[in-house]
Biopython code that builds the backbone (N, CA, C, O; Angstrom):
import numpy as np
from Bio.PDB.StructureBuilder import StructureBuilder

atoms = [
    (1, "MET", "N", (-9.390, 13.255, 19.297)),
    (1, "MET", "CA", (-8.436, 12.754, 19.866)),
    (1, "MET", "C", (-9.117, 12.684, 21.446)),
    (1, "MET", "O", (-9.690, 13.711, 21.808)),
    (2, "VAL", "N", (-9.090, 11.704, 22.257)),
    (2, "VAL", "CA", (-9.534, 11.243, 23.227)),
    (2, "VAL", "C", (-8.633, 10.881, 24.414)),
    (2, "VAL", "O", (-8.198, 9.731, 24.472)),
    (3, "ASN", "N", (-8.324, 11.754, 25.345)),
    (3, "ASN", "CA", (-7.426, 11.370, 26.266)),
    (3, "ASN", "C", (-6.104, 10.940, 25.317)),
    (3, "ASN", "O", (-5.796, 9.764, 25.123)),
    (4, "GLY", "N", (-5.559, 11.799, 24.899)),
    (4, "GLY", "CA", (-4.088, 11.913, 24.078)),
    (4, "GLY", "C", (-4.088, 11.054, 23.372)),
    (4, "GLY", "O", (-2.927, 10.695, 23.176)),
    (5, "ASN", "N", (-5.033, 10.277, 22.653)),
    (5, "ASN", "CA", (-4.583, 8.775, 22.283)),
    (5, "ASN", "C", (-4.995, 9.254, 20.349)),
    (5, "ASN", "O", (-6.071, 9.448, 19.784)),
    (6, "THR", "N", (-3.748, 9.284, 19.917)),
    (6, "THR", "CA", (-3.676, 9.546, 18.243)),
    (6, "THR", "C", (-3.507, 8.418, 17.513)),
    (6, "THR", "O", (-3.369, 8.272, 16.298)),
    (7, "LYS", "N", (-3.538, 7.521, 18.539)),
    (7, "LYS", "CA", (-3.368, 6.351, 17.684)),
    (7, "LYS", "C", (-4.253, 6.047, 16.157)),
    (7, "LYS", "O", (-3.681, 5.624, 15.152)),
    (8, "ASN", "N", (-5.296, 6.262, 16.203)),
    (8, "ASN", "CA", (-6.973, 5.889, 15.670)),
    (8, "ASN", "C", (-7.076, 7.205, 14.329)),
    (8, "ASN", "O", (-7.932, 7.232, 13.444)),
    (9, "VAL", "N", (-5.943, 8.205, 14.526)),
    (9, "VAL", "CA", (-6.051, 9.494, 13.737)),
    (9, "VAL", "C", (-5.609, 9.284, 12.221)),
    (9, "VAL", "O", (-4.479, 8.823, 12.063)),
    (10, "LYS", "N", (-6.172, 9.494, 11.379)),
    (10, "LYS", "CA", (-5.512, 9.152, 10.651)),
    (10, "LYS", "C", (-4.277, 10.055, 10.033)),
    (10, "LYS", "O", (-4.414, 11.208, 10.442)),
    (11, "ARG", "N", (-3.021, 9.912, 9.116)),
    (11, "ARG", "CA", (-2.230, 10.509, 9.140)),
    (11, "ARG", "C", (-2.287, 11.098, 7.469)),
    (11, "ARG", "O", (-2.616, 10.289, 6.601)),
    (12, "ARG", "N", (-2.043, 12.149, 7.182)),
    (12, "ARG", "CA", (-1.593, 12.723, 5.753)),
    (12, "ARG", "C", (-0.030, 12.917, 5.089)),
    (12, "ARG", "O", (0.892, 13.522, 5.637)),
    (13, "ILE", "N", (0.006, 12.380, 4.036)),
    (13, "ILE", "CA", (1.365, 12.330, 3.435)),
    (13, "ILE", "C", (1.017, 12.661, 1.720)),
    (13, "ILE", "O", (0.002, 12.633, 1.024)),
    (14, "THR", "N", (1.873, 12.851, 1.590)),
    (14, "THR", "CA", (2.163, 13.776, 0.092)),
    (14, "THR", "C", (2.939, 12.615, -0.735)),
    (14, "THR", "O", (3.935, 11.954, -0.442)),
    (15, "LEU", "N", (2.081, 12.620, -1.909)),
    (15, "LEU", "CA", (2.682, 11.430, -3.046)),
    (15, "LEU", "C", (2.870, 12.049, -4.230)),
    (15, "LEU", "O", (1.839, 12.378, -4.818)),
    (16, "SER", "N", (3.845, 12.284, -4.712)),
    (16, "SER", "CA", (4.295, 12.519, -6.180)),
    (16, "SER", "C", (3.453, 11.181, -7.034)),
    (16, "SER", "O", (3.624, 9.988, -6.781)),
    (17, "ILE", "N", (2.500, 11.755, -8.113)),
    (17, "ILE", "CA", (2.180, 10.906, -9.280)),
    (17, "ILE", "C", (2.169, 11.299, -10.478)),
    (17, "ILE", "O", (1.836, 12.448, -10.769)),
    (18, "SER", "N", (2.493, 10.501, -11.270)),
    (18, "SER", "CA", (2.340, 10.798, -12.854)),
    (18, "SER", "C", (1.144, 11.248, -13.516)),
    (18, "SER", "O", (0.030, 10.790, -13.262)),
    (19, "PRO", "N", (1.412, 12.286, -14.496)),
    (19, "PRO", "CA", (-0.192, 12.752, -14.941)),
    (19, "PRO", "C", (-1.005, 11.663, -15.163)),
    (19, "PRO", "O", (-2.077, 11.690, -14.559)),
    (20, "GLU", "N", (-0.826, 10.891, -15.734)),
    (20, "GLU", "CA", (-1.330, 9.315, -16.326)),
    (20, "GLU", "C", (-2.485, 8.907, -15.204)),
    (20, "GLU", "O", (-3.694, 8.735, -15.355)),
    (21, "LEU", "N", (-1.553, 8.807, -13.889)),
    (21, "LEU", "CA", (-2.352, 8.151, -12.807)),
    (21, "LEU", "C", (-3.325, 8.963, -12.171)),
    (21, "LEU", "O", (-4.370, 8.503, -11.711)),
    (22, "HIS", "N", (-2.932, 10.444, -12.124)),
    (22, "HIS", "CA", (-3.897, 11.637, -11.921)),
    (22, "HIS", "C", (-5.355, 11.598, -12.398)),
    (22, "HIS", "O", (-6.438, 11.548, -11.815)),
    (23, "GLU", "N", (-4.967, 11.642, -13.691)),
    (23, "GLU", "CA", (-6.031, 11.515, -14.702)),
    (23, "GLU", "C", (-6.668, 10.403, -14.460)),
    (23, "GLU", "O", (-7.878, 10.569, -14.608)),
    (24, "VAL", "N", (-6.339, 9.167, -14.103)),
    (24, "VAL", "CA", (-7.336, 8.155, -14.254)),
    (24, "VAL", "C", (-7.926, 8.142, -12.625)),
    (24, "VAL", "O", (-9.057, 7.713, -12.391)),
    (25, "LEU", "N", (-7.217, 8.551, -11.764)),
    (25, "LEU", "CA", (-7.638, 8.887, -10.324)),
    (25, "LEU", "C", (-9.257, 9.952, -10.351)),
    (25, "LEU", "O", (-10.340, 9.617, -9.871)),
    (26, "THR", "N", (-8.997, 10.972, -10.912)),
    (26, "THR", "CA", (-9.766, 12.426, -10.810)),
    (26, "THR", "C", (-11.244, 11.575, -11.633)),
    (26, "THR", "O", (-12.411, 11.818, -11.325)),
    (27, "LEU", "N", (-10.787, 10.521, -12.759)),
    (27, "LEU", "CA", (-11.833, 10.259, -13.753)),
    (27, "LEU", "C", (-12.455, 9.130, -12.731)),
    (27, "LEU", "O", (-13.660, 8.883, -12.791)),
    (28, "LEU", "N", (-11.505, 8.372, -11.681)),
    (28, "LEU", "CA", (-12.639, 7.354, -11.036)),
    (28, "LEU", "C", (-13.683, 8.107, -10.146)),
    (28, "LEU", "O", (-14.887, 7.858, -10.077)),
    (29, "GLY", "N", (-12.769, 9.377, -9.271)),
    (29, "GLY", "CA", (-13.831, 10.390, -8.325)),
    (29, "GLY", "C", (-14.824, 10.583, -9.121)),
    (29, "GLY", "O", (-15.958, 10.104, -9.097)),
    (30, "GLU", "N", (-14.190, 11.535, -10.043)),
    (30, "GLU", "CA", (-15.763, 11.785, -10.921)),
    (30, "GLU", "C", (-16.886, 10.972, -11.080)),
    (30, "GLU", "O", (-17.995, 11.336, -10.690)),
    (31, "LEU", "N", (-16.676, 9.859, -11.643)),
    (31, "LEU", "CA", (-17.409, 8.878, -11.892)),
    (31, "LEU", "C", (-18.291, 8.212, -10.786)),
    (31, "LEU", "O", (-19.500, 8.009, -10.894)),
    (32, "SER", "N", (-17.629, 7.949, -9.868)),
    (32, "SER", "CA", (-18.059, 7.355, -8.743)),
    (32, "SER", "C", (-18.386, 8.169, -7.355)),
    (32, "SER", "O", (-18.604, 7.695, -6.240)),
    (33, "GLY", "N", (-18.353, 9.509, -7.762)),
    (33, "GLY", "CA", (-18.626, 10.048, -6.519)),
    (33, "GLY", "C", (-17.510, 10.495, -5.062)),
    (33, "GLY", "O", (-17.443, 11.329, -4.158)),
    (34, "GLN", "N", (-16.924, 9.557, -5.485)),
    (34, "GLN", "CA", (-15.936, 9.310, -4.146)),
    (34, "GLN", "C", (-14.728, 10.472, -4.569)),
    (34, "GLN", "O", (-14.387, 10.812, -5.702)),
    (35, "PRO", "N", (-14.236, 10.927, -3.305)),
    (35, "PRO", "CA", (-12.918, 11.813, -2.969)),
    (35, "PRO", "C", (-12.142, 11.002, -3.929)),
    (35, "PRO", "O", (-12.262, 9.788, -4.096)),
    (36, "VAL", "N", (-11.101, 12.029, -4.717)),
    (36, "VAL", "CA", (-9.754, 11.049, -5.940)),
    (36, "VAL", "C", (-8.604, 10.204, -4.886)),
    (36, "VAL", "O", (-7.924, 9.277, -5.327)),
    (37, "SER", "N", (-8.488, 10.778, -3.128)),
    (37, "SER", "CA", (-7.879, 10.089, -2.290)),
    (37, "SER", "C", (-8.310, 8.913, -2.054)),
    (37, "SER", "O", (-7.595, 7.917, -1.944)),
    (38, "LYS", "N", (-9.631, 8.951, -1.949)),
    (38, "LYS", "CA", (-10.170, 7.258, -1.287)),
    (38, "LYS", "C", (-9.779, 5.642, -1.823)),
    (38, "LYS", "O", (-10.092, 4.597, -1.251)),
    (39, "PHE", "N", (-9.001, 5.794, -3.094)),
    (39, "PHE", "CA", (-8.942, 4.622, -3.691)),
    (39, "PHE", "C", (-7.641, 4.474, -3.669)),
    (39, "PHE", "O", (-7.563, 3.246, -3.626)),
    (40, "PRO", "N", (-6.345, 4.945, -3.669)),
    (40, "PRO", "CA", (-5.421, 5.207, -3.320)),
    (40, "PRO", "C", (-4.893, 4.488, -1.757)),
    (40, "PRO", "O", (-3.994, 3.673, -1.547)),
    (41, "ALA", "N", (-5.813, 5.131, -0.844)),
    (41, "ALA", "CA", (-5.666, 5.119, 0.674)),
    (41, "ALA", "C", (-6.039, 3.953, 0.956)),
    (41, "ALA", "O", (-5.420, 3.292, 1.790)),
    (42, "HIS", "N", (-7.378, 3.364, 0.165)),
    (42, "HIS", "CA", (-8.007, 1.439, 0.197)),
    (42, "HIS", "C", (-6.454, 0.978, -0.244)),
    (42, "HIS", "O", (-5.615, 0.413, 0.458)),
    (43, "ILE", "N", (-6.376, 1.315, -1.338)),
    (43, "ILE", "CA", (-5.338, -0.160, -1.714)),
    (43, "ILE", "C", (-4.022, 0.161, -0.913)),
    (43, "ILE", "O", (-3.213, -0.766, -0.953)),
    (44, "LEU", "N", (-3.623, 1.275, -0.190)),
    (44, "LEU", "CA", (-2.287, 1.216, 0.464)),
    (44, "LEU", "C", (-2.857, 0.704, 1.786)),
    (44, "LEU", "O", (-1.943, 0.173, 2.417)),
    (45, "GLU", "N", (-4.094, 0.655, 2.493)),
    (45, "GLU", "CA", (-4.444, 0.081, 3.437)),
    (45, "GLU", "C", (-4.328, -0.948, 3.559)),
    (45, "GLU", "O", (-3.762, -1.503, 4.501)),
    (46, "GLU", "N", (-5.018, -1.625, 2.307)),
    (46, "GLU", "CA", (-4.856, -3.374, 2.027)),
    (46, "GLU", "C", (-3.491, -3.840, 1.693)),
    (46, "GLU", "O", (-3.301, -4.987, 1.287)),
    (47, "SER", "N", (-2.745, -3.172, 1.816)),
    (47, "SER", "CA", (-1.417, -3.179, 1.540)),
    (47, "SER", "C", (-0.565, -3.220, 2.517)),
    (47, "SER", "O", (0.602, -3.433, 2.189)),
    (48, "LEU", "N", (-0.858, -3.041, 3.924)),
    (48, "LEU", "CA", (-0.196, -3.135, 4.533)),
    (48, "LEU", "C", (0.205, -4.301, 5.502)),
    (48, "LEU", "O", (0.842, -4.151, 6.545)),
    (49, "PRO", "N", (-0.348, -5.701, 4.908)),
    (49, "PRO", "CA", (0.667, -6.750, 5.425)),
    (49, "PRO", "C", (2.117, -6.555, 4.511)),
    (49, "PRO", "O", (3.304, -6.520, 4.838)),
    (50, "VAL", "N", (1.460, -6.455, 3.310)),
    (50, "VAL", "CA", (2.985, -6.332, 2.462)),
    (50, "VAL", "C", (4.016, -5.277, 2.794)),
    (50, "VAL", "O", (5.178, -5.365, 2.397)),
    (51, "PHE", "N", (3.512, -4.161, 3.615)),
    (51, "PHE", "CA", (4.445, -3.251, 3.921)),
    (51, "PHE", "C", (5.313, -3.714, 4.793)),
    (51, "PHE", "O", (6.480, -3.331, 4.880)),
    (52, "SER", "N", (4.704, -4.685, 5.580)),
    (52, "SER", "CA", (4.742, -4.630, 7.046)),
    (52, "SER", "C", (6.125, -6.147, 6.846)),
    (52, "SER", "O", (7.153, -6.259, 7.514)),
    (53, "LYS", "N", (5.780, -6.815, 6.054)),
    (53, "LYS", "CA", (6.762, -7.891, 5.262)),
    (53, "LYS", "C", (7.928, -7.137, 4.685)),
    (53, "LYS", "O", (8.936, -7.534, 5.270)),
    (54, "LEU", "N", (8.114, -6.573, 4.133)),
    (54, "LEU", "CA", (8.929, -5.535, 3.403)),
    (54, "LEU", "C", (9.674, -4.856, 4.526)),
    (54, "LEU", "O", (10.887, -4.782, 4.330)),
    (55, "ASN", "N", (9.127, -4.224, 5.925)),
    (55, "ASN", "CA", (10.145, -4.099, 6.742)),
    (55, "ASN", "C", (10.832, -5.406, 7.118)),
    (55, "ASN", "O", (12.045, -5.552, 7.274)),
    (56, "GLU", "N", (10.259, -5.969, 7.192)),
    (56, "GLU", "CA", (10.772, -6.945, 8.148)),
    (56, "GLU", "C", (12.152, -7.416, 7.143)),
    (56, "GLU", "O", (13.317, -7.518, 7.529)),
    (57, "SER", "N", (11.693, -7.626, 5.943)),
    (57, "SER", "CA", (12.747, -7.845, 5.033)),
    (57, "SER", "C", (14.118, -7.154, 4.661)),
    (57, "SER", "O", (15.231, -7.460, 4.233)),
    (58, "PHE", "N", (13.421, -6.075, 5.060)),
    (58, "PHE", "CA", (14.866, -4.906, 5.383)),
    (58, "PHE", "C", (15.569, -4.984, 6.302)),
    (58, "PHE", "O", (16.785, -4.872, 6.144)),
    (59, "LEU", "N", (14.821, -5.277, 7.982)),
    (59, "LEU", "CA", (15.515, -5.697, 9.063)),
    (59, "LEU", "C", (16.593, -6.679, 8.695)),
    (59, "LEU", "O", (17.808, -6.516, 8.798)),
    (60, "ILE", "N", (15.835, -7.888, 8.180)),
    (60, "ILE", "CA", (16.370, -9.165, 7.964)),
    (60, "ILE", "C", (18.037, -8.930, 6.861)),
    (60, "ILE", "O", (19.055, -9.620, 6.902)),
    (61, "ALA", "N", (17.730, -7.688, 5.965)),
    (61, "ALA", "CA", (18.609, -7.909, 5.167)),
    (61, "ALA", "C", (19.832, -7.277, 5.773)),
    (61, "ALA", "O", (20.905, -7.524, 5.221)),
    (62, "LYS", "N", (19.820, -6.406, 6.954)),
    (62, "LYS", "CA", (21.019, -5.696, 7.686)),
    (62, "LYS", "C", (21.929, -6.782, 8.140)),
    (62, "LYS", "O", (23.150, -6.664, 8.031)),
    (63, "LYS", "N", (21.234, -8.072, 8.758)),
    (63, "LYS", "CA", (21.966, -8.999, 9.122)),
    (63, "LYS", "C", (22.427, -10.413, 7.971)),
    (63, "LYS", "O", (23.430, -11.122, 8.043)),
    (64, "ASP", "N", (21.309, -10.471, 6.968)),
    (64, "ASP", "CA", (21.549, -11.455, 6.138)),
    (64, "ASP", "C", (20.979, -11.216, 4.804)),
    (64, "ASP", "O", (19.869, -11.661, 4.515)),
    (65, "LYS", "N", (21.728, -10.494, 3.930)),
    (65, "LYS", "CA", (21.396, -10.544, 3.164)),
    (65, "LYS", "C", (20.682, -11.193, 1.834)),
    (65, "LYS", "O", (19.932, -10.691, 0.997)),
    (66, "GLN", "N", (21.168, -12.386, 1.969)),
    (66, "GLN", "CA", (20.293, -13.623, 0.679)),
    (66, "GLN", "C", (19.263, -14.138, 1.606)),
    (66, "GLN", "O", (18.658, -14.922, 0.875)),
    (67, "SER", "N", (18.668, -14.184, 2.806)),
    (67, "SER", "CA", (17.834, -13.946, 3.354)),
    (67, "SER", "C", (16.735, -13.355, 3.177)),
    (67, "SER", "O", (15.619, -13.874, 3.197)),
    (68, "ALA", "N", (17.025, -12.142, 2.979)),
    (68, "ALA", "CA", (16.309, -11.087, 3.107)),
    (68, "ALA", "C", (15.738, -11.104, 1.228)),
    (68, "ALA", "O", (14.620, -10.858, 0.776)),
    (69, "ILE", "N", (16.683, -11.393, 0.689)),
    (69, "ILE", "CA", (16.418, -11.369, -0.902)),
    (69, "ILE", "C", (14.836, -12.252, -1.204)),
    (69, "ILE", "O", (13.763, -11.969, -1.737)),
    (70, "ASP", "N", (15.475, -13.522, -0.479)),
    (70, "ASP", "CA", (14.245, -14.300, -0.515)),
    (70, "ASP", "C", (13.132, -14.257, -0.261)),
    (70, "ASP", "O", (12.272, -14.801, -0.954)),
    (71, "LEU", "N", (12.811, -13.347, 1.195)),
    (71, "LEU", "CA", (11.597, -13.495, 1.894)),
    (71, "LEU", "C", (10.983, -11.871, 1.284)),
    (71, "LEU", "O", (9.913, -11.445, 1.717)),
    (72, "MET", "N", (11.816, -11.057, 0.236)),
    (72, "MET", "CA", (11.093, -9.765, -0.369)),
    (72, "MET", "C", (10.597, -10.403, -1.621)),
    (72, "MET", "O", (9.536, -9.889, -1.975)),
    (73, "GLY", "N", (11.037, -11.407, -2.451)),
    (73, "GLY", "CA", (10.772, -12.233, -3.481)),
    (73, "GLY", "C", (9.295, -12.786, -2.906)),
    (73, "GLY", "O", (8.248, -12.216, -3.217)),
    (74, "GLU", "N", (9.330, -13.871, -2.100)),
    (74, "GLU", "CA", (8.498, -14.622, -1.590)),
    (74, "GLU", "C", (7.129, -13.606, -1.406)),
    (74, "GLU", "O", (6.139, -13.926, -2.064)),
    (75, "THR", "N", (7.049, -12.494, -0.605)),
    (75, "THR", "CA", (6.228, -11.617, -0.069)),
    (75, "THR", "C", (5.774, -10.545, -1.596)),
    (75, "THR", "O", (4.642, -10.151, -1.876)),
    (76, "LEU", "N", (6.739, -10.351, -2.180)),
    (76, "LEU", "CA", (6.190, -9.600, -3.508)),
    (76, "LEU", "C", (5.177, -10.529, -4.731)),
    (76, "LEU", "O", (4.265, -10.220, -5.497)),
    (77, "GLU", "N", (6.075, -12.054, -4.334)),
    (77, "GLU", "CA", (4.957, -12.784, -5.416)),
    (77, "GLU", "C", (3.617, -13.246, -4.950)),
    (77, "GLU", "O", (2.794, -13.603, -5.793)),
    (78, "LYS", "N", (3.269, -13.275, -3.426)),
    (78, "LYS", "CA", (2.225, -13.183, -3.005)),
    (78, "LYS", "C", (1.383, -12.189, -3.130)),
    (78, "LYS", "O", (0.167, -12.322, -3.268)),
    (79, "ALA", "N", (2.043, -11.056, -3.083)),
    (79, "ALA", "CA", (1.325, -9.942, -3.214)),
    (79, "ALA", "C", (0.507, -9.669, -4.664)),
    (79, "ALA", "O", (-0.578, -9.119, -4.850)),
    (80, "MET", "N", (1.274, -10.155, -5.434)),
    (80, "MET", "CA", (0.820, -10.020, -7.225)),
    (80, "MET", "C", (-0.502, -11.099, -7.085)),
    (80, "MET", "O", (-1.648, -10.803, -7.423)),
    (81, "ILE", "N", (-0.134, -12.270, -6.574)),
    (81, "ILE", "CA", (-1.186, -13.380, -7.137)),
    (81, "ILE", "C", (-2.497, -12.893, -6.442)),
    (81, "ILE", "O", (-3.551, -13.181, -7.009)),
    (82, "ASP", "N", (-2.560, -11.982, -4.938)),
    (82, "ASP", "CA", (-3.535, -12.164, -4.567)),
    (82, "ASP", "C", (-4.342, -10.869, -5.139)),
    (82, "ASP", "O", (-5.559, -10.846, -5.322)),
    (83, "GLY", "N", (-3.290, -9.618, -5.429)),
    (83, "GLY", "CA", (-4.211, -8.420, -5.866)),
    (83, "GLY", "C", (-4.688, -9.003, -7.343)),
    (83, "GLY", "O", (-5.476, -8.235, -7.895)),
    (84, "ALA", "N", (-4.334, -10.368, -8.203)),
    (84, "ALA", "CA", (-4.868, -10.673, -9.644)),
    (84, "ALA", "C", (-5.733, -11.337, -9.276)),
    (84, "ALA", "O", (-6.543, -11.738, -10.113)),
    (85, "SER", "N", (-5.852, -11.624, -8.172)),
    (85, "SER", "CA", (-7.473, -12.629, -7.217)),
    (85, "SER", "C", (-8.384, -11.853, -7.244)),
    (85, "SER", "O", (-9.525, -12.208, -7.541)),
    (86, "GLU", "N", (-7.997, -10.389, -6.878)),
    (86, "GLU", "CA", (-8.951, -9.580, -6.215)),
    (86, "GLU", "C", (-9.490, -9.061, -7.676)),
    (86, "GLU", "O", (-10.702, -9.268, -7.722)),
    (87, "LEU", "N", (-9.128, -8.608, -8.584)),
    (87, "LEU", "CA", (-9.490, -8.227, -9.691)),
    (87, "LEU", "C", (-10.054, -9.018, -10.641)),
    (87, "LEU", "O", (-10.605, -8.541, -11.633)),
    (88, "ILE", "N", (-9.911, -10.932, -10.291)),
    (88, "ILE", "CA", (-10.936, -11.549, -11.392)),
    (88, "ILE", "C", (-11.893, -11.895, -10.737)),
    (88, "ILE", "O", (-12.704, -12.704, -11.188)),
    (89, "LYS", "N", (-12.029, -11.240, -9.273)),
    (89, "LYS", "CA", (-13.259, -11.880, -8.146)),
    (89, "LYS", "C", (-14.521, -10.754, -9.048)),
    (89, "LYS", "O", (-15.700, -10.739, -8.693)),
]
sb = StructureBuilder()
sb.init_structure("model")
sb.init_model(0)
sb.init_chain("A")
sb.init_seg("    ")
for serial, (resi, resn, name, xyz) in enumerate(atoms, 1):
    if name == "N":
        sb.init_residue(resn, " ", resi, " ")
    sb.init_atom(name, np.array(xyz, "f"), 0.0, 1.0, " ", f" {name:<3s}", serial, name[0])
structure = sb.get_structure()
């Protein structure tokens, strides 16, 4: 922390995951030589725009429910398409 700036300090959270996901991530970590937490953290970082849009949708939902539903649908559809495109590359 420099001059009290904590903006760039990484934060830790606790996630509960299924035994199957834990097994897959553990094996991935072993095979790649990377920490188990690296892959979910990377996926979450890449999903930041989606989370931001979902936040926007929830804020809109407090005012106009149908507009929020439409925005959430568009956001999730785009995320799924983008995610599938990344897997094909």
